C-alpha positions in Angstrom: 92.6 137.4 64.8 92.8 135.7 67.8 96.0 133.8 66.8 99.2 133.3 69.3 102.4 134.3 68.0 103.8 131.1 69.3 101.3 128.8 67.1 102.4 130.7 64.1 106.0 130.5 63.8 106.2 126.6 65.3 107.0 124.0 62.8 105.4 120.9 63.3 107.0 117.4 63.5 105.7 114.8 61.6 101.9 114.2 60.7 101.0 111.3 63.9 102.9 108.8 61.9 105.6 106.6 63.0 108.9 106.6 61.4 110.2 102.8 60.2 112.5 102.7 63.5 110.3 103.4 65.6 107.8 100.5 64.2 110.8 98.4 64.6 111.2 99.2 67.9 107.4 98.7 68.4 107.9 95.5 67.0 110.9 94.6 69.6 109.0 95.6 72.3 105.7 93.7 71.8 107.9 90.7 71.4 109.0 91.2 74.6 106.3 92.4 76.3 104.7 88.8 75.0 107.4 87.3 76.8 108.1 89.4 80.0 104.1 91.0 80.5 105.6 92.2 84.4 108.4 94.4 82.4 108.2 98.1 82.9 109.5 101.0 80.4 113.1 100.8 82.4 113.5 97.0 82.3 112.8 97.1 78.6 115.4 99.8 78.2 117.6 98.1 79.6 116.8 95.0 77.6 117.1 97.1 74.5 120.7 98.3 75.6 121.9 95.1 76.2 120.5 94.1 72.5 122.9 97.0 71.5 119.7 99.5 70.7 120.3 102.5 72.8 117.0 104.5 72.8 115.4 107.0 75.6 113.3 106.0 78.7 110.6 108.3 77.4 110.8 107.1 73.9 110.0 103.4 75.2 107.3 104.7 77.7 105.3 106.7 74.8 105.6 103.7 72.4 104.9 101.7 75.4 101.4 103.8 75.5 100.9 104.0 72.1 100.7 100.5 71.6 98.2 100.4 74.6 100.6 98.2 76.9 101.1 98.4 80.7 103.3 96.3 83.0 101.4 93.6 84.9 102.1 93.4 88.2 100.0 93.4 91.7 98.1 97.1 92.2 97.7 98.3 95.8 94.6 97.8 97.0 94.1 100.0 99.9 90.8 100.5 100.2 89.0 96.7 99.8 88.5 95.6 103.5 88.3 92.1 104.5 84.6 90.8 104.8 85.6 89.7 107.8 86.9 92.4 110.0 84.4 93.5 112.6 83.4 96.7 111.7 83.5 99.1 115.2 80.8 101.0 115.7 81.5 105.4 116.0 80.3 106.4 119.5 80.7 109.8 119.5 77.6 110.2 116.1 75.0 111.6 117.6 77.0 113.1 121.0 76.6 117.0 121.4 79.6 118.3 122.3 79.1 121.5 124.2 81.8 122.2 126.8 86.1 121.6 127.1 86.9 118.6 128.0 83.9 116.4 127.2 85.1 114.2 124.9 88.4 112.8 125.1 90.1 110.7 122.4 93.3 108.9 121.7 94.7 106.7 119.0 96.8 103.9 119.9 97.1 102.0 116.1 100.9 102.8 116.3 101.2 101.2 119.5 102.3 97.3 118.2 104.2 95.3 120.6 107.0 94.0 118.3 107.6 90.3 118.4 111.1 88.8 117.8 112.1 85.6 117.1 115.2 84.0 118.0 
């Protein structure tokens, strides 16, 4: 028949509707998110714990994701280069390397002097 045995015997929990307890939690999380949009899942969980609501981190994460809420913080922008930075040419681009020891290369980016102020 093409059915998995585990799919036949498993009883699903609910039909995608949220319980009244989850709806109350979502209202609390939404109100706190409007006050502190930089708070993530763990801080929201600890805030709920201080309010006397003991809830799992996974539930908080799922509810915030369901509401489309995400912590607002500066994301890493590693691939954006500074437009004023000089771009050095790659000198070996059109060079035919045909024998050993014809070209040597080194990287000194890690050799930065340490400047300390007293």
